[in-house]
Structure formats: C-alpha cells, structure tokens
N, C-alpha and C positions, 0 to 999 in steps of 0.2 A: 090627380089621376092614379098616381101610384099608390096613395092611402086607399082609394077605392079597390083597387087591385088587390092590395095586402088582405083587406076585409073579405072579398069573395075567396082568395086562396086560403085565408084562416078557417073561415066556415066549412070549406070543402075538406081540408086535411083533418081538422079536427074532429071531423064525422068519420072520415075514411081511411086515414091513415093505418097501415097495418104495423105489426111488430116491429118492422126496419125503418119505420117513418115514411114510407112510400104512401101515397094515395093516388093510384091509378085511374085514369079516366077511359071513358069509351072513346076518346079520339086517338088515334093512332099515333104513338109516340110521346104523348103528353101526359106528366104527372106533376104532381105537387109534392114537394118533400117538407117533412117537418121533424124537427129536433129539438129536445128540451133541455139540452146540456153539449159542451163539446163532445167531439167523437174522437175515437182513435184514428190512426192514419188509415185510409181506405185506399187499396191499390187497384187500378183497373187499366184496361186498354180500351180508352174511352172511344166511342161512336163519335161521329159529327154531330153536333149538339149545340144549344144555347140554352143557357141557364139565367133567368132573371131572379137576382136575389132581392127579396122583399123585405126580410128583417133578419138581422143578425149578421154574422161574418164567416168568411171561408177562406182557407188557404188551400192553393193547388200549386203543385211543384211539376215542371216538366223538365227533365234533365238538371240543368243548373238555373233555370229561370223559376222564380218564385213569384206568386200572384196572391195579394193580399186584398181582398174587395168586400163589399158590403151593400147594404141596402141603397137601392137607386142605380145599382150596376148591373152590366150582364157579362157572363164568360161565354165566350164564343170558340168553340172547338172545331175547326174546319177540316180536321183528318182524323184517321185512326191512330192515335197516338197513346204512348204509357203516361199515365199521370199516378200521383200520389195527392190525395186531398183529406182534408179535416175541417171540420166546423170548428171555429176558434171562439164564438161568440153567441150562446145560447142559453136560456134559463127557463125554469117552468112558467115564470111570469112573462117572459119575453121569448118566444120559441124562435128558433130558426125557421123561416119559410123561404121557398124558392120554387120556381116555376121552371120544368124542364121540358124542352121540344127538342125531341131527335130529328136531324135537319133529312128531309126526304129528296134524294136525287131526283126522283120522277117530277115532283111537285117544281122543284128547282129547274130542271130541263124545260119543262113548259112554260116557264115564268121567262127564262132566257130567251126562248125563241120568240115570245112576245115582245119583250123588251129591246130586242135587237142586238147588234153588235156593240160589244163593249170590251174593253181589255179584261183579262182574268189573269191573275198572277198566283203563285204559291208564296204568301205570306207566313209569318210565324203560325203555326197551326193552333196556338191558344193565345188568346188576347183578352184583355178586360177594357170595357167601354162604358160611358154612362148609357143607361137605357133610355131609348128615345121615346118621345112622347107617343109618336104614332105607333111603334110596336108595343108600347104598354097599353094603348087604347085598345088595339085588336086583341091583345091578350085580356084585357078586363072583359070585353065583350063576349069572348069565348068563356070564359070561366062564368058569367052570368047564366051560360045556358046549359051548365053541367046538370041542375036539377031539373031541366026541361027537356027530357030524353026525345020528344018528338020534333022540337025545333032543332035540336042539337045534331039529328041526323041529317038534316036538310043544310043547316047554316055552319055546322061546326067545320066541315071540309073546307068552305069558302074562307072562314076566318082563319084556320092553320095556313092556308094558302097566302092570305092577306099578311100573316107573320113572316112567312118566308119572303114575301115580296119587300117589306120594310127591312129585313134584315140584307136582301141584296142591294137596296138603295143606301145602306149605311157604309160606314167606314171600313168594314170588313166584308163589303161586298164582292170585291175581286176574287178573294180567296173563296168565298162561298161559291160565286159563279163556276168555278171550275168543277164542282161536284155536279154540275148539271151539264155539262159539255161532253158528249158521248164519247168523243176521242181525246179528251185532256188526259194528261197523265194522272190526274187525281181520281178520275172516273175508272180508268183501266186498271190502275194499282187497286182501287175500291173491288173490283170483281175478284182478284187474288185474294183479297184481306177477307172477303165474304166466304170464300172457299176454306180459308184457313180457320175462321170462326165456327163454321159448321162441322168442320173434320179435324178439331184441334187434337183431337187423341189418337188420330191415325197418322201414319208415315206418309206424306206427301212429297213427291220429287218437285224439287225447284222448276224442272222443265215444265211440269204440269201446271204450275202456278203462273209462270211466263207465259204459257200457251193461253190460260184465262184472261191474262192481261193484253195478249196480242202483241209481244215484245220479243225482242231477242233476249238472251240471258243476261247479256252484258248490260243493256238497257235496263232490263227489269231490275237487276241488283241496285243499279245507280238510283233509279226513280224509286224504288221502294224505300229505300234509305231515306232519300231526301224527303220524302211524304211522311213516313212513319216514325224516323229516327231510328229504326232497327233494321236489322238483317231479318229476311223471311225466317230463318231458323231461331233468331232471338225473340221475333214476334210470337211464334209458336209456343216457344219455352215459356214467355210471361204468361200467354193464355193458359197453359197447363198448369202453371204455379198458381195463379190467381185463383182459378177454380178450384185446384186441391184445397187451397186455405179456405176457401167458401165452405167445402164440403165438410171440412174438418170442424171449422167453428159453427157451421149453421146445422149441420147434419149429424155431428160427433162421430165422423168416420175416423177409424185408426189411419195412422200415417200409412202403412204399407196398402191398406185399401183406397186411400186418396191417390197414392202414387200410381198405382196400378190403374186406377180408373181413369185417371188423365193420360194414359199412354206410356208412362214410364214403364221398363222392363226392369231396372234396378233401383232398390230402396236407397243405397248408399250415393249413388248418383242424384237421385232426388233429394236427398237430404243436402248434399253440397249445394247443389243449385239452389235450393229453397233459402238455404242460409245467406247467400250470396245476394239474393233479392230482398229478403226481408230483415236481414241482419241476426237471425236467431236460427238454430235448427228448429224444424217444425213443432216437435212436442213443446220444447219451451216457449216458442212463440204462441202457440196457441192458450198454453197454460195462463201466460202473461195477459192475452188478451181477454181471456175469460175474466180475470181478475179485474181488468179495467172496466168490464162491462158490470161486473158484480159491484164494483166501487160507485160507478154512477147510478146506479139503479136505486 
C-alpha cells in the first residue's frame, strides 16, 4: 500500500511541483512535497497538520526535542507551534516525497460529535508514529482522484474526512480531538492564533486576543503558552521574523523594507531579534542561504 501511495504521489509531484517543491492540489489543505536534495533549515510556526513521509528522511526540531523520521512514518503537529525542519536525505534519483494535510477543526468537530464522548488531552504537540494502513489507504485513494477532477469534487471531501477519522482513531487521536471541541482550550486558543496570523504586522492588544479566546488575561497567558510553547508576543514576533526572512529570500526585499513590511518600526530592533532567532544578522543570513541554494542547484 505504501509503495502504491508513493507511486501516485511521485507522478503528481513530478508533474506539478513548483520551484519550491510544493505540488498544491485542489483538495483544501492537501499538498505533495518533493525535494531532490537536502535542504537548508526551514523555520515556521506550523499549523496543525499531518505529514506522511513516503520517501527520504526529514528532521524536525521543536524546542529541545528533535524528531528524525522517514518513509513509512507520519509527523503529526496538533497545535500551532514553532518548528525548525530540514530534509536530510534526498537525491535526484531518490527524491524526498511527503503528503501533507492541514488538520481541519470543522471536519474534526463533525467527526467528534458522531464518534461520541471520549477523553481528549493536550499531549506533546509534535510526535512521530508509523503511518497506519487505514490512513495510507485513504490517502492513496484520494491521490488516485487528483487527475479526475469530476470525481475529486464529489469524493475528495469524503476521503479527506476519512483521513481525519483515522487520525482521530490513532495514537494521537486524543490531542487532535481537542481541535474539534468548540470549548476546549486548544480550540479557543486557536481563535486567538488565527487573529495573530491574519494581523501579524499590526499591534494587537493582549486583551483583544484574550477576548477572542473568551478567557481571562491570566488564563489566556497560561493556556497560550501551554499550547504553543510561546507567549503571545513571542508568537507574533516569530511570525513577523519568519515572514521577513521569506520576503528577503524569495522576493529580494532589502532588510529595511522587510522589517517595516512586517510591522517593525526600528531596523536595529529587527536586526537584533532576527539574529536571536536565526543566529545571524539578516544580511549575512540571507547571503549564506543564497550560497547554499546556489551550491545545491
């Protein structure tokens, strides 16, 4: 089954991957990733997702935890957390392929209501497990439809829902379940996170975020850090710095333009905070990153 899933993913990604190795699909939140060599470090504040690794190897770091995993394993991220990732094994002959599906709280909520009461708990937000056969089978059937748009429009949502179902039934189900319970801490903090994501360049009062989560200030601070591992200010800061780095790398923006564009009012402050996160001042970091890209080309 896993080999068949790889075959479908390979054909789709080889035909549709963009310059960044991402082959987007018409299924909401679903993409196939392809890389032909090891990558530089990728910084992100990850959304809840599952990544089925089909070929190659990857390393993901969250805080002091390091996860090394490869074909036949799945990475599950059950809350919005900062991660550093790197593809560690990939070649032009044996590229890295993975299938990534963002977890949909609405689908999870519908499934939770049908599946009935069960415990949910906040486990480690990042974990790696063997990919279950039922999950791989649903993913394979979904990928088979990617070149059949008429069938995909009807059956795709059902198969995406089935993938969510098998994730809920798996070892990480209790953590994922919290995303679908409207009054769970995870879901309430998620509303504040969405506000930060959509307005990262603006000044947002903590009171506004706490109101979005329907929590007192003290409870909001406690649960926000417990779920994301960051304070609200740190979370917004990482969103800004990661976006600024993307603008400088992908769009060639100057340091000052990127800093002001993501909401900083002071370039020296931006430079200091950028160096703390990425280990280098912005101009040097971008120069080294471009050298790595050129060397890998």
